[in-house]
Backbone as a chain_set.jsonl record, in Angstrom:
{"seq": "MTSNLAESMNNVFKGIRNLPKIALVKSTYYRLASLFAERGENTNIRLKTNQAYTKHCMNTLKAEVIKPQTHEVNQFD", "coords": {"N": [[38.278, -53.051, -71.84], [35.245, -51.555, -72.927], [33.206, -48.62, -73.199], [29.823, -47.404, -73.381], [29.974, -45.016, -74.801], [32.358, -45.345, -76.212], [31.644, -47.491, -77.873], [29.599, -46.259, -79.317], [31.025, -44.28, -80.7], [32.673, -45.9, -82.239], [30.764, -46.945, -83.951], [30.019, -44.606, -85.288], [32.391, -43.968, -86.624], [32.698, -46.079, -88.332], [33.703, -47.293, -91.393], [34.915, -44.906, -92.117], [37.353, -44.637, -90.952], [39.977, -44.515, -91.958], [40.302, -42.042, -93.07], [41.49, -38.598, -93.438], [41.914, -36.347, -90.589], [40.348, -33.966, -90.733], [38.361, -34.744, -92.522], [37.146, -36.719, -90.965], [36.065, -35.162, -88.88], [34.282, -33.505, -90.32], [32.578, -35.451, -91.43], [31.491, -36.596, -89.11], [30.188, -34.341, -88.046], [28.234, -33.75, -90.073], [26.786, -36.11, -90.047], [25.731, -36.138, -87.419], [24.223, -33.777, -87.573], [22.281, -34.541, -89.441], [21.034, -36.596, -88.006], [19.971, -35.154, -85.815], [18.145, -33.515, -87.18], [16.422, -35.444, -88.281], [15.413, -36.747, -85.977], [14.258, -34.57, -84.7], [12.229, -33.957, -86.482], [10.686, -36.296, -86.288], [9.876, -36.033, -83.62], [8.32, -33.683, -83.768], [6.216, -34.642, -85.366], [5.117, -36.578, -83.645], [4.282, -34.905, -81.543], [2.353, -33.335, -82.811], [0.348, -35.176, -83.151], [-0.504, -35.515, -80.624], [1.022, -37.287, -79.055], [3.069, -37.872, -76.479], [5.209, -39.497, -75.937], [7.678, -41.867, -77.174], [7.251, -44.808, -79.313], [8.579, -47.019, -78.24], [8.836, -46.266, -75.553], [6.106, -46.074, -74.84], [5.311, -48.76, -75.171], [6.83, -49.941, -73.143], [5.716, -48.684, -70.891], [3.077, -49.685, -71.039], [3.563, -52.404, -70.583], [4.49, -52.275, -67.959], [2.206, -51.411, -66.652], [0.567, -53.614, -66.808], [1.786, -55.503, -65.152], [1.203, -54.96, -62.265], [-1.449, -55.765, -62.173], [-1.563, -58.441, -61.851], [-0.809, -58.958, -59.317], [-1.396, -60.081, -56.006], [-3.086, -59.304, -53.043], [-3.043, -60.106, -49.696], [-4.793, -60.031, -46.67], [-3.42, -59.751, -43.492], [-3.451, -60.747, -40.134]], "CA": [[36.85, -52.813, -71.692], [34.735, -50.392, -73.643], [32.003, -48.021, -72.625], [28.808, -47.118, -74.386], [30.473, -43.928, -75.631], [33.342, -45.912, -77.144], [30.898, -48.259, -78.869], [28.898, -45.299, -80.169], [31.987, -43.647, -81.595], [33.067, -46.923, -83.208], [29.697, -47.0, -84.945], [30.092, -43.371, -86.081], [33.584, -43.985, -87.469], [32.732, -47.269, -89.185], [33.798, -46.979, -92.814], [35.657, -43.666, -92.389], [38.495, -44.611, -90.032], [41.259, -44.239, -92.6], [40.274, -40.709, -93.671], [42.193, -37.561, -92.667], [41.179, -35.846, -89.423], [39.327, -32.989, -91.151], [37.252, -35.509, -93.097], [36.456, -37.353, -89.844], [35.282, -34.138, -88.191], [33.171, -33.125, -91.2], [31.653, -36.575, -91.528], [30.786, -36.681, -87.83], [29.304, -33.179, -87.955], [27.089, -33.893, -90.966], [25.962, -37.235, -89.587], [24.988, -35.675, -86.25], [23.23, -32.802, -88.026], [21.17, -35.262, -90.061], [20.309, -37.291, -86.943], [19.176, -34.174, -85.076], [17.027, -33.107, -88.039], [15.495, -36.583, -88.386], [14.735, -36.957, -84.692], [13.409, -33.41, -84.461], [11.049, -34.129, -87.32], [9.88, -37.351, -85.655], [9.28, -35.466, -82.41], [7.246, -32.784, -84.175], [5.088, -35.457, -85.821], [4.487, -37.145, -82.455], [3.606, -33.854, -80.783], [1.155, -32.921, -83.556], [-0.686, -36.201, -82.958], [-0.702, -35.575, -79.171], [1.77, -38.381, -78.437], [4.198, -37.274, -75.77], [6.301, -40.45, -75.784], [7.99, -42.71, -78.327], [6.595, -46.123, -79.295], [9.302, -47.872, -77.286], [8.456, -45.827, -74.208], [4.711, -46.449, -74.627], [5.267, -50.209, -74.98], [7.372, -50.216, -71.81], [4.707, -48.256, -69.92], [1.964, -50.641, -71.079], [4.014, -53.628, -69.92], [4.576, -52.005, -66.524], [0.844, -51.282, -66.132], [0.006, -54.96, -66.736], [2.394, -56.244, -64.038], [0.512, -54.913, -60.967], [-2.774, -56.373, -62.242], [-1.433, -59.856, -61.481], [-0.42, -59.048, -57.92], [-2.484, -60.431, -55.085], [-2.863, -58.779, -51.695], [-3.722, -60.876, -48.651], [-4.824, -59.341, -45.387], [-2.795, -60.538, -42.446], [-3.738, -60.368, -38.744]], "C": [[36.464, -51.572, -72.484], [33.51, -49.863, -72.928], [30.994, -47.805, -73.735], [29.271, -46.012, -75.325], [31.471, -44.458, -76.654], [32.643, -46.717, -78.241], [30.16, -47.335, -79.829], [29.849, -44.662, -81.167], [32.52, -44.648, -82.617], [32.037, -47.031, -84.318], [29.737, -45.775, -85.851], [31.249, -43.447, -87.069], [33.677, -45.203, -88.386], [32.748, -46.84, -90.65], [34.578, -45.711, -93.137], [36.929, -43.574, -91.549], [39.803, -44.211, -90.688], [41.286, -42.886, -93.307], [41.092, -39.723, -92.834], [41.295, -36.99, -91.559], [40.079, -34.865, -89.801], [38.112, -33.713, -91.724], [36.459, -36.221, -92.009], [35.544, -36.361, -89.129], [34.078, -33.735, -89.035], [32.124, -34.226, -91.279], [30.825, -36.709, -90.255], [29.788, -35.545, -87.689], [28.056, -33.37, -88.811], [26.192, -35.052, -90.554], [25.128, -36.84, -88.377], [23.905, -34.677, -86.642], [22.034, -33.504, -88.65], [20.36, -36.028, -89.015], [19.437, -36.338, -86.135], [17.969, -33.735, -85.887], [15.977, -34.213, -88.11], [14.71, -36.774, -87.087], [13.851, -35.772, -84.321], [12.119, -33.497, -85.253], [10.119, -35.197, -86.732], [9.178, -36.84, -84.406], [8.133, -34.53, -82.756], [6.017, -33.55, -84.64], [4.353, -36.055, -84.626], [3.716, -36.097, -81.681], [2.347, -33.373, -81.488], [0.018, -33.915, -83.393], [-0.943, -36.449, -81.47], [-0.083, -36.812, -78.525], [3.008, -37.781, -77.789], [5.419, -38.186, -75.742], [6.5, -41.266, -77.063], [7.247, -44.054, -78.209], [7.254, -47.049, -78.283], [8.902, -47.535, -75.855], [7.016, -46.245, -73.894], [4.577, -47.956, -74.411], [5.775, -50.603, -73.601], [6.361, -49.834, -70.731], [3.529, -49.23, -69.877], [2.34, -51.934, -70.36], [4.068, -53.439, -68.404], [3.193, -51.857, -65.892], [0.218, -52.661, -65.955], [0.527, -55.719, -65.519], [1.6, -56.164, -62.735], [-0.865, -55.565, -60.998], [-2.733, -57.849, -61.854], [-1.019, -60.034, -60.038], [-1.641, -59.365, -57.048], [-2.128, -59.923, -53.703], [-3.69, -59.608, -50.723], [-3.672, -60.104, -47.352], [-4.275, -60.277, -44.326], [-3.115, -59.926, -41.104], [-5.198, -60.127, -38.562]], "O": [[37.27, -50.662, -72.677], [32.865, -50.57, -72.154], [31.303, -48.011, -74.908], [28.991, -46.064, -76.523], [31.438, -44.069, -77.822], [33.017, -46.626, -79.41], [30.105, -47.603, -81.03], [29.519, -44.519, -82.344], [32.791, -44.27, -83.756], [32.388, -47.189, -85.487], [29.513, -45.891, -87.056], [31.109, -43.039, -88.222], [34.642, -45.336, -89.138], [31.873, -46.089, -91.082], [34.877, -45.455, -94.303], [37.519, -42.497, -91.46], [40.66, -43.619, -90.032], [42.213, -42.614, -94.071], [41.359, -39.977, -91.66], [40.074, -37.137, -91.598], [38.983, -34.928, -89.244], [36.971, -33.341, -91.446], [35.236, -36.324, -92.104], [34.397, -36.675, -88.812], [32.967, -33.634, -88.515], [30.924, -33.96, -91.203], [29.612, -36.909, -90.31], [28.657, -35.765, -87.256], [26.94, -33.174, -88.33], [24.972, -34.977, -90.697], [23.944, -37.169, -88.309], [22.796, -34.721, -86.11], [20.892, -33.108, -88.416], [19.136, -36.107, -89.119], [18.297, -36.665, -85.805], [16.877, -33.597, -85.337], [14.78, -33.945, -88.009], [13.49, -36.94, -87.106], [12.807, -35.951, -83.694], [11.047, -33.154, -84.755], [8.903, -35.01, -86.689], [8.019, -37.173, -84.16], [7.084, -34.573, -82.114], [4.892, -33.15, -84.342], [3.122, -36.048, -84.583], [2.612, -36.364, -81.209], [1.367, -33.033, -80.825], [-1.151, -33.541, -83.486], [-1.526, -37.467, -81.098], [-0.619, -37.327, -77.544], [3.884, -37.248, -78.47], [6.54, -37.716, -75.548], [5.615, -41.343, -77.914], [6.695, -44.388, -77.161], [6.574, -47.773, -77.556], [8.659, -48.429, -75.045], [6.74, -46.721, -72.793], [3.805, -48.385, -73.554], [5.217, -51.494, -72.961], [6.171, -50.574, -69.766], [3.038, -49.562, -68.798], [1.534, -52.495, -69.618], [3.727, -54.352, -67.653], [3.027, -52.15, -64.708], [-0.584, -52.858, -65.041], [-0.212, -56.497, -64.916], [1.336, -57.205, -62.134], [-1.404, -55.889, -59.94], [-3.773, -58.438, -61.559], [-0.89, -61.167, -59.575], [-2.763, -58.954, -57.344], [-0.998, -60.092, -53.244], [-4.893, -59.785, -50.912], [-2.624, -59.58, -46.975], [-4.629, -61.455, -44.276], [-3.056, -58.706, -40.95], [-5.637, -59.798, -37.459]]}, "num_chains": 1, "name": "protein.A"}
C-alpha cells in the first residue's frame, strides 16, 4: 500500500531516480522553491483582487450553497 506522501514523492522523483543522492536533494530543493514562489505569486494576485479563496474552493462553496436550497421542511405535529 502507498500513502499520499509516497505518491507525492514518486511524482517528485519521476525522471531523476537514477541520479546520485546530492542531485536528488538539489533537484527536490529547487523544485520546491519554484513551487513556493509560484504559489506565493498566485496568492498575492488573488489577495490584490480581494479573493480570499482559490477557484476550486469557491466552486466547492457555491455547490454547497445550492444544496440547501433544494431541501424541504415539513412541520410535524
